Wavefront OBJ file of the C-alpha trace (Angstrom):
o trace
v -207.897 -32.417 23.559
v -210.488 -34.357 25.382
v -211.075 -38.310 25.287
v -209.701 -39.968 22.728
v -212.245 -41.475 20.442
v -214.756 -38.892 21.142
v -214.589 -37.272 17.838
v -215.386 -40.386 16.275
v -217.885 -41.772 18.830
v -221.561 -41.033 17.587
v -220.398 -41.949 14.025
v -218.958 -45.152 14.825
v -222.032 -45.870 16.744
v -224.254 -44.979 13.806
v -221.878 -47.339 11.446
v -222.267 -50.261 14.206
v -225.629 -50.115 14.506
v -226.099 -50.699 10.758
v -223.673 -53.272 10.783
v -225.421 -54.785 13.214
v -228.600 -54.885 11.393
v -227.505 -55.644 8.214
v -225.835 -58.944 9.538
v -229.273 -60.173 10.960
v -230.227 -62.610 8.066
v -233.632 -62.642 9.210
v -234.163 -58.715 9.240
v -232.409 -58.730 5.548
v -234.941 -61.179 4.181
v -237.587 -59.262 5.111
v -236.504 -56.144 3.610
v -235.406 -58.016 0.429
v -231.801 -57.181 0.409
v -228.665 -59.266 1.127
v -226.877 -59.402 4.191
v -223.921 -57.824 5.039
v -222.820 -54.075 4.219
v -220.751 -54.952 1.287
v -222.627 -53.612 -2.076
v -224.890 -51.685 0.079
v -225.705 -48.026 -1.125
v -225.991 -45.268 1.096
v -226.458 -41.486 1.240
v -225.783 -39.247 4.240
v -226.472 -36.306 5.141
v -224.179 -33.936 7.159
v -220.432 -34.460 6.743
v -219.621 -33.359 10.474
v -218.320 -35.846 12.748
v -221.222 -38.033 12.877
v -222.104 -38.078 9.167
v -217.726 -38.375 8.144
v -217.244 -40.724 10.629
v -220.111 -43.069 9.684
v -219.404 -42.475 6.001
v -215.839 -43.848 6.209
v -216.684 -46.678 8.455
v -219.509 -47.570 6.005
v -216.920 -47.438 3.106
v -214.334 -49.185 4.656
v -216.909 -51.926 5.011
v -217.234 -52.275 1.446
v -220.820 -49.957 1.568
v -221.044 -47.374 -1.991
v -221.694 -43.705 -0.944
v -223.879 -42.425 -3.700
v -225.144 -39.567 -2.330
v -224.138 -36.696 0.128
v -226.382 -33.782 1.278
v -224.830 -30.631 2.844
v -225.784 -27.116 3.912
v -224.473 -25.682 0.497
v -225.905 -28.453 -1.672
v -225.998 -31.871 -2.554
v -224.477 -34.493 -4.634
v -224.935 -37.912 -6.571
v -222.796 -40.693 -7.996
v -224.469 -44.080 -8.716
v -221.373 -45.445 -9.006
v -219.838 -44.207 -5.369
v -218.478 -40.686 -4.265
v -214.953 -41.210 -2.246
v -215.570 -39.630 1.046
v -211.631 -38.963 1.809
v -211.277 -37.218 -1.603
v -215.088 -35.606 -0.834
v -213.557 -34.041 2.229
v -210.297 -32.838 0.702
v -212.387 -31.192 -1.833
v -214.544 -29.660 0.266
v -211.736 -28.120 2.482
v -210.087 -26.553 -0.579
v -213.156 -25.432 -2.335
v -215.857 -24.858 0.377
v -218.394 -26.959 -1.140
v -219.304 -30.880 -1.993
v -220.562 -29.128 -5.309
v -218.469 -29.607 -8.609
v -216.738 -32.841 -7.022
v -215.144 -34.472 -9.908
v -218.016 -37.303 -10.955
v -220.588 -36.267 -9.076
v -223.995 -34.598 -10.463
v -225.060 -31.904 -8.608
v -228.864 -32.199 -6.920
v -231.120 -29.403 -7.005
v -231.478 -28.728 -3.325
v -229.659 -30.434 -0.540
v -233.155 -31.892 0.445
v -233.118 -34.185 -3.174
v -230.399 -36.416 -1.817
v -232.683 -37.733 0.786
v -235.037 -39.162 -1.705
v -231.863 -40.767 -3.743
v -232.233 -44.596 -4.482
v -230.395 -46.526 -2.217
v -230.621 -48.973 0.722
v -229.093 -46.781 3.634
v -229.835 -43.390 4.423
v -228.071 -41.748 7.278
v -229.441 -38.661 8.169
v -226.594 -36.909 10.180
v -227.164 -33.594 10.313
v -230.747 -31.731 10.757
v -233.675 -32.745 13.045
v -236.687 -33.003 11.111
v -235.227 -33.728 8.039
v -237.487 -36.491 7.180
v -241.145 -34.879 7.244
v -244.934 -35.719 6.294
v -243.912 -33.437 3.122
v -240.870 -36.105 2.109
v -241.619 -39.401 3.522
v -243.749 -40.981 0.872
v -240.256 -40.348 -1.645
v -237.485 -42.027 0.796
v -236.682 -44.751 -1.168
v -234.292 -46.240 1.185
v -235.129 -49.737 2.970
v -233.035 -48.994 6.217
v -232.819 -45.382 7.784
v -229.954 -44.860 10.273
v -230.531 -41.777 12.590
v -227.054 -39.980 13.378
v -228.853 -36.371 13.961
v -230.906 -36.135 16.790
v -234.596 -37.041 16.006
v -234.246 -36.710 12.037
v -237.391 -38.242 11.702
v -240.983 -36.895 12.462
v -243.352 -39.292 14.407
v -245.834 -38.939 11.120
v -242.786 -39.796 8.571
v -241.787 -42.516 11.069
v -245.263 -44.168 10.819
v -245.589 -43.720 7.227
v -241.895 -45.342 6.669
v -242.683 -48.184 8.893
v -246.222 -48.649 7.206
v -244.180 -49.181 3.864
v -241.633 -51.643 5.314
v -238.664 -48.919 5.672
v -236.270 -50.276 9.318
v -235.738 -47.263 11.202
v -232.657 -47.475 13.578
v -233.464 -44.796 15.957
v -230.761 -41.859 16.971
l 1 2 3 4 5 6 7 8 9 10 11 12 13 14 15 16 17 18 19 20 21 22 23 24 25 26 27 28 29 30 31 32 33 34 35 36 37 38 39 40 41 42 43 44 45 46 47 48 49 50 51 52 53 54 55 56 57 58 59 60 61 62 63 64 65 66 67 68 69 70 71 72 73 74 75 76 77 78 79 80 81 82 83 84 85 86 87 88 89 90 91 92 93 94 95 96 97 98 99 100 101 102 103 104 105 106 107 108 109 110 111 112 113 114 115 116 117 118 119 120 121 122 123 124 125 126 127 128 129 130 131 132 133 134 135 136 137 138 139 140 141 142 143 144 145 146 147 148 149 150 151 152 153 154 155 156 157 158 159 160 161 162 163 164 165 166 167
């Protein structure tokens, strides 16, 4: 049973942090992005409690989910992925792969490198490292996992002007 709202708490915390960030006009001007969540494209790594609830809240606020990384693979659709339909599809099939309208990516980590405004690594520690930091195209990284960005990757992203919202 537990405390009401506990399951959603961390994912919603990620959402609220991102929401506050994107509503800061000066910050968005520095990043070259319009203010607000509506119209922002995002990628989520992990559809557990953190990733799912963050994705659901972002979509409800008008953002577009363009990529998903999960343990069994990754998918993308620049026109958008319905997170609720994806969850139902995954329950039926056991995978995100083959979700209608999506393209399978070569590896789960490839989703992190998709063109997007916001990247939410919500599953794995050390997901963004020295090896892939230079290929991250997001302007904002909203950390949902514990320590998803290594110190070297953090410095590289910041040097490129990427805003990192810590876990």
